[in-house]
C-alpha positions as semicolon CSV with decimal commas, in nm:
position;residue;x (nm);y (nm);z (nm)
1;X;0,000;0,000;0,000
2;X;0,153;0,330;-0,111
3;X;0,119;0,663;0,074
4;X;-0,166;0,790;-0,147
5;X;-0,369;0,475;-0,091
6;X;-0,310;0,491;0,287
7;X;-0,423;0,853;0,300
8;X;-0,735;0,772;0,100
9;X;-0,814;0,482;0,334
10;X;-0,783;0,710;0,641
11;X;-1,012;0,969;0,487
12;X;-1,273;0,709;0,400
13;X;-1,246;0,556;0,748
14;X;-1,316;0,885;0,928
15;X;-1,659;0,856;1,097
16;X;-1,928;1,079;0,959
17;X;-2,012;1,375;1,179
18;X;-2,370;1,394;1,292
19;X;-2,534;1,721;1,193
20;X;-2,763;1,876;1,450
21;X;-3,027;2,137;1,382
22;X;-3,039;2,412;1,642
23;X;-3,379;2,460;1,805
24;X;-3,598;2,713;1,629
25;X;-3,612;3,057;1,787
26;X;-3,983;3,118;1,848
27;X;-3,943;3,480;1,957
28;X;-4,068;3,750;1,715
29;X;-3,706;3,838;1,630
30;X;-3,624;3,476;1,553
31;X;-3,931;3,446;1,333
32;X;-3,839;3,770;1,158
33;X;-3,493;3,638;1,070
34;X;-3,649;3,320;0,936
35;X;-3,896;3,521;0,729
36;X;-3,614;3,735;0,582
37;X;-3,429;3,420;0,483
38;X;-3,743;3,311;0,300
39;X;-3,772;3,638;0,110
40;X;-4,014;3,844;0,322
41;X;-4,084;4,199;0,202
42;X;-3,959;4,513;0,376
43;X;-4,316;4,589;0,492
44;X;-4,338;4,244;0,648
45;X;-4,007;4,296;0,827
46;X;-4,118;4,635;0,965
47;X;-4,441;4,483;1,096
48;X;-4,242;4,205;1,262
49;X;-4,011;4,463;1,422
50;X;-4,318;4,637;1,569
51;X;-4,439;4,304;1,704
52;X;-4,092;4,240;1,849
53;X;-4,095;4,573;2,033
54;X;-4,444;4,508;2,170
55;X;-4,339;4,160;2,283
56;X;-4,027;4,292;2,457
57;X;-4,232;4,564;2,629
58;X;-4,478;4,302;2,752
59;X;-4,199;4,084;2,891
60;X;-4,040;4,385;3,060
61;X;-4,373;4,482;3,216
62;X;-4,420;4,130;3,354
63;X;-4,068;4,133;3,501
64;X;-4,136;4,474;3,661
65;X;-4,460;4,351;3,819
66;X;-4,293;4,044;3,966
67;X;-3,998;4,248;4,099
68;X;-4,227;4,515;4,247
69;X;-4,442;4,260;4,429
70;X;-4,126;4,107;4,581
71;X;-4,004;4,453;4,682
72;X;-4,337;4,528;4,850
73;X;-4,317;4,203;5,043
74;X;-4,008;4,336;5,220
75;X;-4,228;4,595;5,394
76;X;-3,958;4,862;5,414
77;X;-3,979;5,073;5,731
78;X;-3,912;5,446;5,698
79;X;-3,837;5,628;6,022
80;X;-3,938;5,991;6,085
81;X;-3,595;6,126;6,174
82;X;-3,653;6,503;6,171
83;X;-3,879;6,729;6,378
84;X;-4,030;7,058;6,258
85;X;-3,903;7,339;6,482
86;X;-4,123;7,630;6,370
87;X;-4,436;7,721;6,177
88;X;-4,785;7,565;6,197
89;X;-4,639;7,212;6,191
90;X;-4,403;7,273;6,483
91;X;-4,344;6,956;6,683
92;X;-4,444;6,725;6,395
93;X;-4,191;6,473;6,268
94;X;-4,106;6,358;5,916
95;X;-3,848;6,155;5,726
96;X;-3,588;6,359;5,538
97;X;-3,519;6,273;5,174
98;X;-3,192;6,095;5,251
99;X;-3,367;5,884;5,514
100;X;-3,629;5,772;5,261
101;X;-3,363;5,697;4,997
102;X;-3,142;5,506;5,242
103;X;-3,436;5,293;5,352
104;X;-3,564;5,211;5,003
105;X;-3,251;5,172;4,790
106;X;-3,120;4,837;4,926
107;X;-3,460;4,668;4,888
108;X;-3,514;4,815;4,540
109;X;-3,169;4,705;4,425
110;X;-3,224;4,350;4,547
111;X;-3,507;4,324;4,294
112;X;-3,330;4,506;4,007
113;X;-3,531;4,825;4,056
114;X;-3,399;5,181;4,070
115;X;-3,550;5,525;4,122
116;X;-3,455;5,864;3,980
117;X;-3,609;6,210;3,943
118;X;-3,646;6,469;3,672
119;X;-3,751;6,831;3,711
120;X;-4,033;6,824;3,454
121;X;-4,150;7,183;3,511
122;X;-3,940;7,474;3,632
123;X;-4,139;7,795;3,605
124;X;-4,093;8,102;3,823
125;X;-4,396;8,030;4,040
126;X;-4,439;7,655;3,993
127;X;-4,217;7,349;3,996
128;X;-4,296;6,988;3,908
129;X;-4,089;6,679;3,984
130;X;-4,141;6,335;3,828
131;X;-4,003;6,023;3,997
132;X;-3,929;5,723;3,774
133;X;-3,911;5,366;3,902
134;X;-3,733;5,143;3,651
135;X;-3,664;4,772;3,623
136;X;-3,342;4,637;3,471
137;X;-3,538;4,497;3,173
138;X;-3,654;4,846;3,076
139;X;-4,010;4,892;3,202
140;X;-4,074;5,202;3,413
141;X;-4,356;5,369;3,605
142;X;-4,369;5,734;3,714
143;X;-4,537;5,967;3,962
144;X;-4,545;6,347;3,936
145;X;-4,617;6,624;4,187
146;X;-4,593;7,003;4,170
147;X;-4,589;7,305;4,397
148;X;-4,471;7,666;4,433
149;X;-4,127;7,759;4,566
150;X;-4,114;7,739;4,947
151;X;-4,066;8,104;5,043
152;X;-4,130;8,050;5,415
153;X;-3,870;8,157;5,670
154;X;-3,568;8,354;5,562
155;X;-3,496;8,156;5,242
156;X;-3,349;8,326;4,939
157;X;-3,480;8,238;4,591
158;X;-3,242;7,947;4,538
159;X;-3,311;7,801;4,882
160;X;-3,686;7,834;4,824
161;X;-3,667;7,636;4,502
162;X;-3,430;7,378;4,649
163;X;-3,666;7,325;4,943
164;X;-3,964;7,261;4,716
165;X;-3,762;7,030;4,491
166;X;-3,650;6,820;4,788
167;X;-4,007;6,806;4,920
168;X;-4,143;6,692;4,582
169;X;-3,869;6,433;4,541
170;X;-3,949;6,287;4,883
171;X;-4,322;6,258;4,821
172;X;-4,301;6,128;4,462
173;X;-4,053;5,859;4,568
174;X;-4,285;5,743;4,846
175;X;-4,580;5,754;4,607
176;X;-4,422;5,548;4,328
177;X;-4,293;5,292;4,579
178;X;-4,622;5,278;4,769
179;X;-4,465;5,336;5,110
180;X;-4,537;5,556;5,411
181;X;-4,337;5,685;5,704
182;X;-4,351;5,497;6,035
183;X;-4,302;5,604;6,394
184;X;-4,046;5,846;6,525
185;X;-3,686;5,751;6,589
186;X;-3,640;5,755;6,969
187;X;-3,268;5,671;6,958
188;X;-3,323;5,316;7,073
189;X;-3,506;5,414;7,390
190;X;-3,793;5,184;7,294
191;X;-4,053;5,384;7,483
192;X;-4,393;5,229;7,417
193;X;-4,241;4,996;7,159
194;X;-4,458;4,704;7,048
195;X;-4,325;4,349;7,093
196;X;-4,085;4,261;6,813
197;X;-4,209;4,003;6,562
198;X;-3,984;3,692;6,564
199;X;-3,769;3,696;6,249
200;X;-3,868;3,344;6,141
201;X;-4,240;3,414;6,184
202;X;-4,219;3,742;5,993
203;X;-4,012;3,585;5,713
204;X;-4,266;3,303;5,674
205;X;-4,553;3,554;5,669
206;X;-4,378;3,760;5,401
207;X;-4,313;3,448;5,192
208;X;-4,684;3,363;5,213
209;X;-4,785;3,717;5,115
210;X;-4,565;3,696;4,806
211;X;-4,782;3,403;4,690
212;X;-5,100;3,611;4,707
213;X;-5,403;3,673;4,923
214;X;-5,521;3,311;4,939
215;X;-5,182;3,185;5,058
216;X;-5,156;3,460;5,320
217;X;-5,507;3,385;5,451
218;X;-5,422;3,017;5,486
219;X;-5,095;3,102;5,661
220;X;-5,276;3,320;5,917
221;X;-5,540;3,053;5,967
222;X;-5,268;2,798;6,055
223;X;-5,107;3,022;6,318
224;X;-5,173;3,022;6,691
225;X;-5,359;3,311;6,853
226;X;-5,034;3,438;7,004
227;X;-4,856;3,433;6,665
228;X;-5,143;3,618;6,498
229;X;-5,127;3,886;6,769
230;X;-4,752;3,925;6,714
231;X;-4,812;3,977;6,342
232;X;-5,076;4,248;6,391
233;X;-4,831;4,543;6,351
234;X;-4,730;4,400;6,011
235;X;-5,086;4,320;5,903
236;X;-5,138;4,613;5,663
237;X;-4,801;4,561;5,496
238;X;-4,859;4,187;5,452
239;X;-5,204;4,249;5,303
240;X;-5,065;4,510;5,065
241;X;-4,791;4,271;4,953
242;X;-5,045;3,991;4,895
243;X;-5,265;4,220;4,685
244;X;-4,962;4,331;4,484
245;X;-4,864;3,968;4,424
246;X;-5,212;3,883;4,297
247;X;-5,206;4,189;4,071
248;X;-4,866;4,090;3,933
249;X;-4,986;3,735;3,871
250;X;-5,284;3,865;3,673
251;X;-5,056;4,094;3,472
252;X;-4,822;3,804;3,390
253;X;-5,110;3,576;3,282
């Protein structure tokens, strides 16, 4: 056997490679590519691109709803850390903007959500701020609020506008996140503080609320009277989270 014959024998002896067909891409974009390969018209391609954008927007909206319901289940607590020292609201407490942001940001980030503001109206006698809550997949919701510059006290023009802007940012952020401020910060003194809910019980209740109203109701039904009493301070938050979960489930259907 000469060299040419040996080489030919090796080539013929090489096992045939099995060809595999990749799974078909059933997304609108995948179907558009397939249609282009089959000679679809430009009008057809444009219509498919519109369908693709609508499909992506729908998927992003579903992801936002799921993430938001999980965020709500965390029942973020915002402490009123500042007291009004003058004016008609003297003695009243509220949470400063940084306190609201610090409380919300970690929970939002855990669920791929983020908040930002835009000054959407900046006239001499009126300002409007819009707060945007966005999910990493692109869907966003917004809340807007307006008001005149805060000229109370001894503020100059810039301070008056800055005060109103901060106020509007605080309230639009709370509005878009569906949260409210809790009790005052008493520096750990614990005066009149309600019994703390055991971490395991609260975590289980939150898990149930994330599954919807029916699951939460069954969870409460299975608890002892003492456990139900411990959960009472968290009742409104758990109910809100359950309703949000049901709403998200309907939106994803």
